[in-house]
C-alpha positions in Angstrom: -29.9 -10.8 7.3 -28.7 -11.6 4.1 -25.3 -9.9 3.0 -25.8 -7.0 0.7 -25.4 -8.4 -3.2 -22.1 -7.1 -4.8 -22.6 -4.8 -7.7 -21.4 -6.0 -11.2 -18.5 -3.3 -11.1 -17.4 -4.5 -7.7 -17.6 -8.4 -8.8 -15.4 -7.6 -11.9 -13.0 -5.4 -9.8 -12.7 -8.3 -7.2 -12.1 -11.0 -9.7 -9.7 -9.1 -11.9 -7.8 -8.0 -9.0 -7.6 -11.6 -7.5 -6.5 -13.1 -10.8 -4.1 -10.5 -11.8 -2.2 -11.0 -8.6 -2.4 -14.9 -8.5 -2.1 -15.5 -12.1 -0.4 -12.3 -13.5 -2.0 -9.6 -15.6 -0.9 -10.8 -19.0 -1.9 -14.6 -18.5 -5.4 -13.5 -17.3 -7.9 -13.1 -20.3 -11.0 -11.6 -20.3 -13.0 -14.8 -20.2 -11.3 -16.2 -17.2 -12.3 -12.8 -15.3 -15.8 -13.2 -16.6 -15.9 -16.7 -15.2 -14.4 -15.7 -12.0 -16.8 -12.7 -11.5 -19.8 -14.9 -12.7 -21.1 -12.0 -15.1 -21.9 -11.9 -18.8 -19.5 -10.7 -21.3 -21.4 -7.6 -22.0 -21.1 -6.6 -18.6 -17.5 -5.9 -19.0 -17.8 -3.9 -22.0 -20.7 -2.0 -20.4 -19.1 -1.1 -17.4 -15.4 -0.8 -18.1 -14.9 -1.0 -22.0 -11.9 -3.3 -22.2 -9.5 -5.6 -19.9 -7.1 -2.7 -20.1 -9.7 -0.1 -18.5 -10.6 -2.6 -16.1 -6.9 -3.1 -15.1 -6.7 0.6 -14.8 -9.6 0.6 -12.4 -7.9 -2.0 -10.4 -5.0 0.0 -10.0 -6.8 3.2 -9.1 -8.6 1.5 -6.3 -5.7 -0.2 -4.9 -3.6 3.3 -4.9 -6.7 5.0 -3.4 -6.5 2.6 -0.5 -2.7 3.6 0.1 -3.2 7.4 -0.5 -6.2 7.2 2.0 -3.8 5.6 4.6 -1.1 8.2 4.1 -3.1 11.3 3.6 -6.1 10.7 6.0 -5.6 7.8 8.4 -1.9 8.4 9.6 -2.0 12.0 9.9 -4.8 12.0 12.3 -3.0 9.7 14.7 -2.0 11.6 17.8 1.3 10.2 18.2 4.9 10.9 17.1 6.0 10.9 13.7 8.1 7.5 14.5 5.0 6.0 15.8 3.2 7.0 12.8 5.5 5.1 10.7 4.8 1.8 13.1 1.2 2.5 12.7 1.4 1.8 9.1 2.1 -1.9 9.7 -0.9 -2.0 11.9 -3.0 -0.8 8.9 -1.2 -3.5 6.8 -2.2 -6.2 9.1 -6.0 -5.4 8.9 -5.4 -5.3 5.1 -3.9 -8.7 5.2 -6.8 -10.1 7.3 -9.3 -9.0 4.9 -11.1 -11.9 2.7 -10.2 -9.9 -0.4 -6.4 -9.7 0.2 -4.7 -11.2 -2.6 -1.3 -9.5 -2.5 -0.3 -6.3 -4.2 -1.0 -5.7 -7.9 1.6 -2.8 -8.2 4.3 -5.3 -7.0 3.0 -8.1 -9.3 2.9 -5.8 -12.3 6.1 -4.5 -11.8 7.7 -8.0 -11.7 6.1 -8.8 -15.1 8.4 -8.0 -18.0 6.3 -8.1 -21.1 7.7 -5.7 -23.6 4.5 -5.5 -25.7 2.5 -4.2 -22.7 5.2 -1.8 -21.3 2.3 0.8 -20.4 1.3 -1.7 -17.8 4.6 -1.6 -16.0 5.1 2.0 -16.3 1.6 2.8 -14.8 2.2 0.4 -11.8 5.5 1.8 -11.4 4.1 5.4 -11.3 1.6 4.4 -8.6 4.3 2.7 -6.6 6.5 5.7 -6.7 3.7 8.0 -5.4 3.4 5.5 -2.5 7.1 5.5 -1.7 7.2 9.0 -1.9 4.5 9.4 0.8 6.5 6.9 3.0 9.4 9.1 2.5 7.4 12.2 3.7 6.7 10.2 6.7 10.2 9.5 7.2 11.3 13.0 6.9 8.8 14.1 9.6 10.6 11.6 11.9 13.7 13.5 11.8 15.8 10.6 10.2 19.4 12.0 9.3 19.3 9.5 6.0 15.8 9.5 5.1 16.4 7.9 1.7 18.2 5.0 3.3 15.4 4.7 5.9 12.7 4.8 3.3 14.3 2.1 1.2 14.7 -0.2 4.2 11.0 0.3 5.2 10.0 -0.3 1.6 11.7 -3.4 1.5 10.1 -4.6 4.7 6.8 -3.7 3.7 6.8 -5.1 0.2 8.5 -8.4 1.7 5.6 -8.5 4.3 2.9 -8.1 1.4 4.5 -10.9 -0.7 4.9 -13.4 2.4 1.3 -12.4 3.7 -0.1 -13.2 0.2 1.8 -16.6 -0.1 1.3 -17.8 3.6 -2.1 -16.1 4.1 -1.1 -15.0 7.5 -2.0 -11.5 8.5 0.5 -11.8 11.4 3.5 -11.3 8.9 2.7 -7.5 9.4 3.5 -7.9 13.3 6.8 -9.4 12.7 7.6 -6.6 9.9 6.5 -4.1 12.3 9.2 -5.6 14.8 11.7 -5.4 12.2 10.9 -2.0 11.5 11.1 -1.0 15.1 14.5 -2.4 15.2 15.6 -0.2 12.2 13.9 2.8 13.6 15.9 2.2 17.0 19.2 2.0 15.3 18.7 5.1 13.0 20.2 8.6 13.8 17.7 11.3 14.2 17.5 15.2 14.5 14.6 16.9 16.0 11.7 16.5 13.4 9.9 19.5 12.3 7.0 18.6 14.6 9.2 18.3 17.7 10.9 21.5 16.6 7.8 23.3 16.6 6.7 21.9 20.1 10.1 22.6 21.6 9.8 26.4 20.2 6.5 26.6 21.8 7.4 25.3 25.1 8.5 28.2 27.6 12.1 28.4 28.1 13.2 26.9 31.6 14.8 29.5 34.0 18.6 28.9 34.2 20.0 29.8 37.9 22.2 33.0 37.6 
């Protein structure tokens, strides 16, 4: 059975994301995107209107992947908040193993310093901040006494894993990052997380001998 043909929108999104990650946003022109996608020039303007709108669509697509993880996939796991943090690295490993994994467009966009296109960096930074905020919420649920520091540490591990996986094309970098996260979580100080506090309050008090 033949694989379903990708739509023109999908071809443009995939080609743009691949080129934006590998060659850079500013270095990638419309002509190169069209050649990579194998579509006519009119297709881009019909479906997106401009390279800028295509870039925004790429940003939206990647952000939605992260938001789905934090808002839907991770909350539904029947495990402790700390185990939920580690499960994020399992999701990263699945992402790294996909054929269409080309790194993170937000990391690459923020790394580019073109004064004439400040809006690109601003949009990418805004999305990245939303992702980090969701990670921090997960950390707060874990009961970490210093959630800001733990979030920064985990953020560095995650971003390092993404870049390394892109360069090496090895999805196992996510597993190594998970081990590093386990070490950090093991060394952090915790109070009872809100979930653990709730469970503790609901549990019947033990009878103490008089």
